[in-house]
C-alpha positions in Angstrom: -4.0 6.4 0.4 -2.4 8.2 -2.5 1.1 8.4 -3.9 2.2 11.2 -6.3 -1.4 12.3 -6.1 -2.6 9.0 -7.5 -4.9 6.4 -6.0 -3.6 2.9 -5.8 -5.6 1.8 -8.8 -4.5 4.8 -10.9 -0.9 4.1 -9.8 -1.1 0.5 -10.8 -2.5 1.3 -14.2 -0.1 4.1 -15.2 2.9 3.9 -17.6 6.4 3.0 -16.5 7.4 6.6 -17.2 5.2 7.7 -14.3 6.3 4.9 -12.0 10.0 5.7 -12.6 9.5 8.8 -10.4 8.6 6.7 -7.4 11.1 6.4 -4.5 11.7 2.7 -4.2 13.7 3.2 -1.0 10.8 4.7 0.9 8.8 2.3 3.0 5.3 1.4 1.8 2.5 1.6 4.2 0.9 -1.8 5.0 -2.6 -0.5 4.1 -1.4 0.5 0.7 0.2 -3.0 0.1 -3.2 -4.6 1.1 -5.0 -2.2 -1.2 -2.7 -3.1 -4.1 -3.2 -6.8 -3.5 -7.0 -6.3 -3.5 -6.7 -4.8 -6.9 -4.3 -7.5 -8.1 -6.6 -10.4 -7.2 -9.3 -8.8 -9.4 -7.2 -9.2 -12.5 -8.3 -11.9 -14.9 -6.5 -15.2 -14.9 -6.4 -18.0 -17.6 -9.5 -20.2 -17.2 -10.3 -18.2 -14.0 -7.8 -20.5 -12.2 -6.6 -17.8 -9.9 -3.3 -19.7 -9.2 -1.5 -16.6 -7.9 0.2 -16.4 -4.5 1.5 -13.3 -2.8 4.2 -13.0 -0.2 4.9 -9.6 1.3 8.5 -9.3 2.5 9.4 -6.2 4.5 12.6 -7.4 6.2 15.6 -5.9 4.3 17.8 -9.0 4.9 15.1 -11.4 3.7 14.5 -9.1 0.6 18.2 -9.2 -0.2 18.3 -13.0 0.2 15.3 -13.4 -2.1 16.8 -11.0 -4.6 20.0 -13.0 -4.7 18.1 -16.3 -5.2 16.1 -14.8 -8.1 19.2 -13.2 -9.6 21.1 -16.5 -9.6 18.0 -18.2 -11.1 18.0 -15.8 -14.0 21.8 -15.9 -14.5 21.4 -18.9 -16.9 19.5 -16.7 -19.3 
């Protein structure tokens, strides 16, 4: 799957200037999310610990609730 004519790995390795043109309101296909996560788990980790965890949230209400939690957590900074 491609976005803006880029493969998932090319998209993930481009500059922010290119990513700014993306439509963040457009739904992302589940296959593209899986493909991005497959690339993400190939990234190196400190001491090869691979302590990452991923949670894909698609429900708008849950995304808003998570955004609020994170926003409040960062308010102290």
